[in-house]
Every structure is written in C-alpha cells, then in structure tokens.
Backbone as CSV, one residue per row, in Angstrom:
resi,resn,N_x,N_y,N_z,CA_x,CA_y,CA_z,C_x,C_y,C_z
1,UNK,9.115,-8.643,18.586,8.680,-10.026,18.590,7.167,-10.065,18.386
2,UNK,6.691,-10.899,17.455,5.256,-10.991,17.210,4.474,-11.386,18.466
3,UNK,3.266,-10.883,18.552,2.397,-11.181,19.693,1.820,-12.596,19.649
4,UNK,1.825,-13.213,18.473,1.303,-14.577,18.334,2.389,-15.446,17.698
5,UNK,2.191,-16.738,17.740,3.183,-17.681,17.226,3.056,-17.806,15.705
6,UNK,3.889,-17.044,14.993,3.912,-17.072,13.533,5.312,-17.469,13.070
7,UNK,5.424,-17.773,11.803,6.714,-18.109,11.210,7.568,-16.847,11.182
8,UNK,8.570,-16.800,12.028,9.407,-15.602,12.148,10.356,-15.433,10.968
9,UNK,10.415,-16.425,10.090,11.229,-16.294,8.879,10.514,-15.500,7.792
10,UNK,9.217,-15.285,7.977,8.444,-14.500,7.018,8.250,-13.096,7.585
11,UNK,8.573,-12.079,6.799,8.421,-10.717,7.312,6.992,-10.190,7.189
12,UNK,6.675,-9.251,8.068,5.443,-8.476,7.977,4.182,-9.282,7.801
13,UNK,3.353,-8.806,6.899,2.036,-9.389,6.679,2.121,-10.823,6.154
14,UNK,3.247,-11.177,5.542,3.379,-12.535,5.001,3.271,-13.579,6.111
15,UNK,3.862,-13.335,7.265,3.763,-14.292,8.378,2.329,-14.387,8.882
16,UNK,1.642,-13.255,8.916,0.253,-13.252,9.386,-0.650,-13.996,8.408
17,UNK,-0.372,-13.818,7.115,-1.154,-14.528,6.105,-0.883,-16.032,6.153
18,UNK,0.354,-16.403,6.393,0.680,-17.825,6.515,0.000,-18.427,7.745
19,UNK,-0.152,-17.643,8.785,-0.807,-18.106,10.014,-2.282,-18.415,9.740
20,UNK,-2.905,-17.614,8.898,-4.349,-17.767,8.654,-4.654,-17.643,7.162
21,UNK,-4.318,-18.684,6.383,-4.474,-18.622,4.930,-5.899,-18.325,4.467
22,UNK,-6.885,-18.739,5.250,-8.275,-18.503,4.827,-8.641,-17.018,4.845
23,UNK,-7.945,-16.200,5.634,-8.151,-14.752,5.556,-7.165,-14.122,4.575
24,UNK,-6.042,-14.796,4.337,-5.033,-14.280,3.404,-5.586,-14.204,1.984
25,UNK,-6.338,-15.210,1.576,-6.831,-15.252,0.200,-7.687,-14.029,-0.152
26,UNK,-8.702,-13.682,0.629,-9.489,-12.506,0.253,-8.704,-11.194,0.398
27,UNK,-7.781,-11.131,1.359,-6.971,-9.914,1.482,-6.049,-9.765,0.276
28,UNK,-5.461,-10.857,-0.168,-4.620,-10.814,-1.359,-5.412,-10.431,-2.596
29,UNK,-6.601,-10.968,-2.714,-7.468,-10.632,-3.846,-7.838,-9.149,-3.824
30,UNK,-8.176,-8.639,-2.653,-8.509,-7.219,-2.534,-7.312,-6.352,-2.916
31,UNK,-6.127,-6.723,-2.458,-4.916,-5.970,-2.824,-4.715,-5.999,-4.336
32,UNK,-4.917,-7.146,-4.959,-4.777,-7.239,-6.419,-5.787,-6.355,-7.146
33,UNK,-7.032,-6.399,-6.713,-8.076,-5.601,-7.361,-7.761,-4.107,-7.229
34,UNK,-7.329,-3.686,-6.066,-7.086,-2.253,-5.832,-5.760,-1.747,-6.380
35,UNK,-4.729,-2.565,-6.316,-3.392,-2.066,-6.630,-2.857,-2.505,-7.986
36,UNK,-3.428,-3.532,-8.586,-2.900,-4.060,-9.853,-3.837,-3.731,-11.005
37,UNK,-4.375,-2.556,-11.000,-5.320,-2.094,-12.009,-4.759,-0.807,-12.603
38,UNK,-4.786,-0.678,-13.897,-4.305,0.550,-14.542,-5.446,1.390,-15.103
39,UNK,-6.682,1.041,-14.765,-7.794,1.868,-15.229,-7.888,3.084,-14.326
40,UNK,-7.815,4.249,-14.924,-7.815,5.484,-14.132,-6.433,5.697,-13.544
41,UNK,-6.285,5.403,-12.286,-4.987,5.532,-11.621,-4.030,4.457,-12.120
42,UNK,-2.776,4.819,-12.263,-1.767,3.825,-12.638,-1.431,2.960,-11.432
43,UNK,-0.772,1.842,-11.676,-0.344,0.992,-10.570,0.660,1.742,-9.694
44,UNK,1.506,2.568,-10.289,2.460,3.367,-9.505,1.717,4.331,-8.585
45,UNK,0.699,5.013,-9.117,-0.069,5.951,-8.288,-0.780,5.216,-7.149
46,UNK,-1.305,4.058,-7.418,-1.997,3.277,-6.390,-1.021,2.879,-5.272
47,UNK,0.178,2.448,-5.673,1.185,2.084,-4.668,1.664,3.309,-3.896
48,UNK,1.755,4.454,-4.568,2.137,5.685,-3.862,1.096,6.061,-2.810
49,UNK,-0.172,5.895,-3.132,-1.236,6.169,-2.146,-1.087,5.212,-0.965
50,UNK,-0.865,3.931,-1.240,-0.688,2.941,-0.166,0.535,3.278,0.684
51,UNK,1.636,3.652,0.047,2.861,3.983,0.785,2.666,5.239,1.622
52,UNK,1.980,6.234,1.071,1.747,7.486,1.802,0.887,7.246,3.046
53,UNK,-0.202,6.533,2.887,-1.079,6.243,4.032,-0.324,5.419,5.072
54,UNK,0.451,4.445,4.624,1.228,3.623,5.558,2.273,4.459,6.289
55,UNK,2.858,5.422,5.604,3.812,6.343,6.238,3.091,7.179,7.307
56,UNK,1.923,7.693,6.967,1.148,8.477,7.943,0.780,7.637,9.159
57,UNK,0.525,6.350,8.935,0.187,5.440,10.040,1.426,4.916,10.766
58,UNK,2.601,5.339,10.335,3.862,4.913,10.938,4.026,3.400,10.906
59,UNK,3.557,2.795,9.813,3.728,1.350,9.627,4.956,1.163,8.737
60,UNK,6.098,0.969,9.376,7.374,0.884,8.672,7.359,-0.199,7.605
61,UNK,6.908,-1.391,7.962,6.900,-2.492,7.011,6.100,-2.140,5.762
62,UNK,4.895,-1.622,5.935,4.035,-1.346,4.781,4.538,-0.164,3.958
63,UNK,5.021,0.900,4.605,5.456,2.019,3.769,6.760,1.697,3.060
64,UNK,7.595,0.845,3.642,8.799,0.411,2.930,8.427,-0.555,1.793
65,UNK,7.543,-1.498,2.078,7.136,-2.476,1.058,6.480,-1.808,-0.134
66,UNK,5.486,-0.981,0.118,4.733,-0.382,-0.982,5.506,0.754,-1.641
67,UNK,6.392,1.383,-0.895,7.304,2.343,-1.514,8.231,1.637,-2.492
68,UNK,8.725,0.472,-2.102,9.616,-0.301,-2.986,8.865,-0.786,-4.222
69,UNK,7.604,-1.166,-4.065,6.813,-1.592,-5.229,6.571,-0.399,-6.150
70,UNK,6.244,0.758,-5.579,6.088,1.970,-6.399,7.372,2.248,-7.165
71,UNK,8.517,2.065,-6.516,9.823,2.245,-7.183,9.957,1.336,-8.392
72,UNK,9.477,0.114,-8.269,9.524,-0.818,-9.402,8.782,-0.244,-10.603
73,UNK,7.632,0.371,-10.356,6.835,0.935,-11.445,7.384,2.273,-11.930
74,UNK,8.207,2.920,-11.114,8.747,4.245,-11.433,10.223,4.183,-11.824
75,UNK,10.639,3.074,-12.370,12.018,2.911,-12.840,13.055,3.238,-11.774
76,UNK,12.752,2.839,-10.529,13.719,2.981,-9.441,13.817,4.369,-8.831
77,UNK,12.846,5.236,-9.058,12.903,6.613,-8.565,12.550,6.679,-7.070
78,UNK,13.503,6.306,-6.229,13.298,6.290,-4.777,13.058,7.692,-4.221
79,UNK,13.730,8.685,-4.777,13.560,10.055,-4.290,12.116,10.519,-4.429
80,UNK,11.506,10.201,-5.563,10.103,10.573,-5.769,9.213,9.878,-4.750
81,UNK,9.438,8.600,-4.540,8.619,7.847,-3.586,8.747,8.454,-2.192
82,UNK,9.965,8.757,-1.773,10.171,9.350,-0.444,9.500,10.716,-0.340
83,UNK,9.569,11.516,-1.405,8.900,12.819,-1.393,7.398,12.652,-1.240
84,UNK,6.831,11.720,-1.992,5.379,11.510,-1.922,4.983,11.049,-0.528
85,UNK,5.755,10.156,0.053,5.413,9.666,1.395,5.437,10.802,2.409
86,UNK,6.446,11.649,2.344,6.694,12.626,3.408,6.106,14.008,3.147
87,UNK,6.082,14.453,1.883,5.599,15.803,1.552,5.173,15.834,0.093
88,UNK,4.050,15.209,-0.197,3.610,15.075,-1.584,3.399,16.415,-2.274
89,UNK,3.093,17.454,-1.515,2.869,18.760,-2.146,4.103,19.291,-2.852
90,UNK,5.283,18.895,-2.406,6.509,19.345,-3.065,7.034,18.325,-4.072
91,UNK,6.362,17.201,-4.204,6.806,16.148,-5.122,6.413,16.485,-6.558
92,UNK,7.242,16.096,-7.519,6.907,16.335,-8.920,5.918,15.295,-9.462
93,UNK,4.705,15.345,-8.925,3.607,14.499,-9.397,2.482,15.424,-9.842
94,UNK,1.511,14.868,-10.526,0.407,15.683,-11.049,-0.395,16.319,-9.912
95,UNK,-1.020,17.440,-10.237,-1.910,18.085,-9.262,-3.078,17.171,-8.917
96,UNK,-3.516,16.382,-9.893,-4.597,15.415,-9.628,-4.161,14.432,-8.548
97,UNK,-2.956,13.873,-8.673,-2.492,12.918,-7.664,-2.328,13.604,-6.315
98,UNK,-1.853,14.839,-6.303,-1.731,15.569,-5.033,-3.102,15.714,-4.374
99,UNK,-4.119,16.029,-5.168,-5.472,16.166,-4.613,-5.966,14.824,-4.069
100,UNK,-5.659,13.746,-4.768,-6.075,12.421,-4.297,-5.293,12.014,-3.041
101,UNK,-4.020,12.365,-2.969,-3.241,12.087,-1.757,-3.780,12.873,-0.565
102,UNK,-4.294,14.070,-0.823,-4.935,14.845,0.242,-6.161,14.105,0.774
103,UNK,-6.942,13.556,-0.144,-8.110,12.759,0.262,-7.660,11.533,1.049
104,UNK,-6.630,10.849,0.567,-6.127,9.661,1.267,-5.674,10.015,2.683
105,UNK,-5.013,11.154,2.836,-4.579,11.595,4.162,-5.756,11.867,5.082
106,UNK,-6.834,12.378,4.521,-8.035,12.601,5.334,-8.656,11.279,5.754
107,UNK,-8.716,10.320,4.837,-9.241,8.992,5.178,-8.414,8.380,6.299
108,UNK,-7.087,8.566,6.241,-6.203,8.007,7.267,-6.592,8.517,8.655
109,UNK,-7.042,9.750,8.739,-7.482,10.314,10.025,-8.848,9.761,10.422
110,UNK,-9.691,9.530,9.441,-11.052,9.043,9.652,-11.889,9.437,8.447
111,UNK,-12.795,8.568,8.047,-13.577,8.808,6.841,-14.304,10.142,6.797
112,UNK,-14.760,10.612,7.924,-15.524,11.862,7.944,-14.653,13.098,7.764
113,UNK,-13.332,12.907,7.692,-12.439,14.035,7.444,-12.371,14.411,5.962
114,UNK,-12.838,13.544,5.095,-12.872,13.867,3.666,-13.967,14.909,3.450
115,UNK,-13.602,15.988,2.757,-14.553,17.079,2.546,-15.038,17.120,1.102
116,UNK,-16.223,17.685,0.895,-16.702,17.871,-0.484,-15.726,18.735,-1.299
117,UNK,-15.080,19.675,-0.641,-14.123,20.546,-1.335,-12.915,19.740,-1.848
118,UNK,-12.444,18.788,-1.049,-11.337,17.941,-1.502,-11.736,17.131,-2.732
119,UNK,-12.921,16.563,-2.687,-13.397,15.750,-3.806,-13.599,16.625,-5.035
120,UNK,-14.199,17.775,-4.860,-14.424,18.687,-5.988,-13.096,19.128,-6.598
121,UNK,-12.106,19.435,-5.763,-10.785,19.826,-6.277,-10.173,18.691,-7.097
122,UNK,-10.243,17.464,-6.581,-9.693,16.325,-7.321,-10.394,16.167,-8.669
123,UNK,-11.699,16.309,-8.684,-12.451,16.178,-9.934,-12.116,17.312,-10.898
124,UNK,-11.965,18.517,-10.385,-11.582,19.650,-11.226,-10.224,19.414,-11.884
125,UNK,-9.366,18.690,-11.178,-8.015,18.401,-11.686,-7.959,17.123,-12.528
126,UNK,-9.136,16.551,-12.820,-9.184,15.411,-13.735,-9.490,14.064,-13.120
127,UNK,-9.702,13.997,-11.829,-10.022,12.716,-11.191,-11.449,12.295,-11.536
128,UNK,-11.615,11.049,-11.855,-12.950,10.499,-12.103,-13.552,10.040,-10.772
129,UNK,-14.830,9.708,-10.823,-15.465,9.139,-9.630,-14.738,7.859,-9.209
130,UNK,-14.329,7.061,-10.189,-13.604,5.822,-9.866,-12.270,6.130,-9.196
131,UNK,-11.560,7.164,-9.661,-10.293,7.543,-9.031,-10.508,7.903,-7.565
132,UNK,-11.546,8.681,-7.307,-11.845,9.083,-5.924,-12.226,7.848,-5.110
133,UNK,-13.098,7.021,-5.666,-13.514,5.789,-4.988,-12.309,4.933,-4.627
134,UNK,-11.461,4.669,-5.633,-10.324,3.785,-5.399,-9.342,4.384,-4.405
135,UNK,-9.157,5.699,-4.445,-8.274,6.361,-3.477,-8.782,6.152,-2.057
136,UNK,-10.069,6.384,-1.857,-10.649,6.222,-0.518,-10.537,4.771,-0.071
137,UNK,-10.824,3.835,-0.962,-10.768,2.425,-0.574,-9.327,1.964,-0.327
138,UNK,-8.383,2.398,-1.154,-6.979,2.054,-0.907,-6.551,2.583,0.457
139,UNK,-6.882,3.839,0.744,-6.502,4.430,2.029,-7.141,3.674,3.193
140,UNK,-8.404,3.342,3.074,-9.103,2.622,4.144,-8.522,1.220,4.335
141,UNK,-8.281,0.522,3.242,-7.722,-0.834,3.317,-6.333,-0.797,3.931
142,UNK,-5.532,0.210,3.574,-4.192,0.261,4.138,-4.196,0.643,5.609
143,UNK,-5.184,1.379,6.052,-5.308,1.579,7.502,-5.518,0.223,8.177
144,UNK,-6.351,-0.627,7.577,-6.571,-1.966,8.131,-5.293,-2.797,8.058
145,UNK,-4.649,-2.849,6.883,-3.425,-3.637,6.748,-2.348,-3.160,7.722
146,UNK,-2.201,-1.850,7.855,-1.195,-1.301,8.768,-1.476,-1.715,10.202
147,UNK,-2.711,-1.666,10.598,-3.073,-2.034,11.964,-2.930,-3.543,12.183
148,UNK,-3.161,-4.309,11.150,-2.973,-5.764,11.198,-1.501,-6.088,11.450
149,UNK,-0.618,-5.494,10.651,0.819,-5.740,10.776,1.347,-5.258,12.133
150,UNK,1.026,-4.026,12.482,1.556,-3.463,13.725,0.819,-3.966,14.965
151,UNK,-0.471,-4.260,14.828,-1.247,-4.743,15.965,-0.814,-6.120,16.445
152,UNK,-0.249,-6.916,15.532,0.258,-8.233,15.912,1.781,-8.235,15.997
153,UNK,2.380,-7.048,15.894,3.838,-6.871,16.009,4.596,-7.804,15.065
154,UNK,4.128,-7.834,13.803,4.786,-8.683,12.808,6.260,-8.306,12.688
155,UNK,7.079,-9.280,12.361,8.506,-9.054,12.174,8.711,-8.062,11.037
156,UNK,9.462,-7.013,11.313,9.690,-5.959,10.334,11.175,-5.825,10.047
157,UNK,11.607,-6.210,8.847,13.026,-6.069,8.523,13.449,-4.596,8.510
158,UNK,14.546,-4.318,9.155,15.078,-2.950,9.136,16.128,-2.791,8.044
159,UNK,16.593,-3.898,7.480,17.546,-3.866,6.381,16.767,-3.508,5.111
160,UNK,16.936,-2.261,4.652,16.162,-1.787,3.511,16.467,-2.533,2.218
161,UNK,17.592,-3.229,2.166,17.928,-3.977,0.952,17.036,-5.200,0.763
162,UNK,16.273,-5.581,1.783,15.392,-6.746,1.657,14.083,-6.409,0.931
163,UNK,13.738,-5.136,0.822,12.453,-4.758,0.233,12.421,-4.785,-1.302
164,UNK,13.447,-4.311,-2.014,13.376,-4.317,-3.483,13.203,-5.693,-4.137
165,UNK,13.885,-6.751,-3.683,13.642,-8.051,-4.342,12.186,-8.506,-4.200
166,UNK,11.619,-8.295,-3.048,10.212,-8.650,-2.812,9.298,-7.788,-3.670
167,UNK,9.638,-6.504,-3.777,8.837,-5.584,-4.591,8.817,-6.037,-6.052
168,UNK,9.952,-6.474,-6.533,10.035,-6.960,-7.919,9.130,-8.182,-8.095
169,UNK,9.131,-9.056,-7.107,8.279,-10.253,-7.158,6.799,-9.862,-7.197
170,UNK,6.399,-8.920,-6.362,5.001,-8.489,-6.338,4.643,-7.782,-7.642
171,UNK,5.529,-6.920,-8.137,5.255,-6.214,-9.389,5.092,-7.200,-10.551
172,UNK,5.812,-8.297,-10.494,5.742,-9.308,-11.554,4.551,-10.243,-11.377
173,UNK,4.328,-10.724,-10.154,3.349,-11.789,-9.906,2.062,-11.349,-9.230
174,UNK,2.018,-10.147,-8.696,0.828,-9.706,-7.978,0.859,-10.120,-6.516
175,UNK,-0.242,-9.874,-5.846,-0.369,-10.149,-4.419,-1.033,-11.492,-4.183
176,UNK,-0.610,-12.168,-3.139,-1.310,-13.357,-2.665,-0.842,-14.666,-3.247
177,UNK,-0.962,-14.842,-4.554,-0.697,-16.137,-5.160,0.753,-16.582,-4.979
178,UNK,1.663,-15.659,-4.862,3.083,-16.003,-4.737,3.478,-16.351,-3.301
179,UNK,2.578,-16.214,-2.369,2.917,-16.476,-0.970,2.877,-17.965,-0.663
180,UNK,1.879,-18.664,-1.184,1.691,-20.075,-0.851,1.614,-20.929,-2.099
181,UNK,2.100,-22.125,-1.988,1.836,-23.119,-3.031,0.571,-23.846,-2.620
182,UNK,0.198,-24.850,-3.375,-1.001,-25.619,-3.037,-0.880,-26.307,-1.683
183,UNK,0.358,-26.583,-1.262,0.570,-27.263,0.027,0.767,-26.281,1.166
184,UNK,0.516,-24.994,0.924,0.648,-23.961,1.946,2.080,-23.781,2.417
185,UNK,3.036,-24.019,1.542,4.428,-23.764,1.900,4.868,-22.500,1.206
186,UNK,5.810,-21.834,1.794,6.287,-20.583,1.231,7.182,-20.866,0.042
187,UNK,6.963,-20.094,-1.016,7.807,-20.204,-2.211,8.605,-18.935,-2.388
C-alpha cells in the first residue's frame, strides 16, 4: 500500500507523477533525453542499463517496466533482457555494453565506485565519452527513480502480463506526454 494518498489505479511511478505533475514533467523529459536517443548507445542498450540498475536496486516495478521496454526494442527477446539484468557477463551483448554495464553497476553502489580502469576498458572497447557519460547518468537517475517508487511504496503489479502493453506505449510515444492530457487525466 502506498505511503501517501495516490491514485491506486495507476501503477508504480505513474501514480507518483499524477500526484505531483509539476515534478513529473521534468522527470519525464529527463527520461526522454536519456532513454529515447540513438546517438551512441541504442535505445535498447539504454533501457538495458536502466533495467540492470533497477534489478540491482531490487526495484521490481522499474526492472520489469524497463526490461519490457528493452524487449520492445529487441524484438521480444526476453531471455536476453533477463540475462543482462542478472548476469550481463554471460549475455550475448557486445563487450562494450558489458563494460558500460560494469560502470553502471558501480554507480549503483555509489559514484566513487567507478574506476579509471573501468572507463578506460569501456573506451578501449569502443565507448565514446558520451556513452560513458550517458551510462553514468542513466544509472544515477535510475537510482533516484527506484528510490522514488520504492520509497513511497508505489503500487507494483505482480502480474507480468501488464508490463508489455505499457512498454509498447512507451516505445511508441516516449515518456511523460502519454501520462496526462491537458486536463491532467490519465489516458
């Protein structure tokens, strides 16, 4: 049960955003800027980083949501998403992405856990400065989002079939704008 009075018909972060639309707008914009960009990292890779960090933070809602969105970009490859969340080193992804996931895991523990060796390895494997930057920022933002969702005990659907339809909506429309109409009602 949520710690505050939110619309219990909206799952996870959506109820929290509906509670405080003035903070929802910049958070949605930040999610769009970080996750809906194909320069450098693909949108699938960005969602995999978000899902992995959310898994490490034990935020069920976020790792299921962003895992489902990654699936949308990966033609439904749920096995790959689960491998990346739980043991990316054995997943069939690029060595560059593995190096970036290592950095994301360090950020999840705390920013000072990222080492020059991790960054150098990622760059040696083809990561640009922007890739490293975006990885660190995605990981940091998802630590915040995860703590937001879990800190307010947002409603978390346990029925996994509820995540793919929402993921398709986000993959099609992006973050934020699809949550509210001009009258602040859910669409």
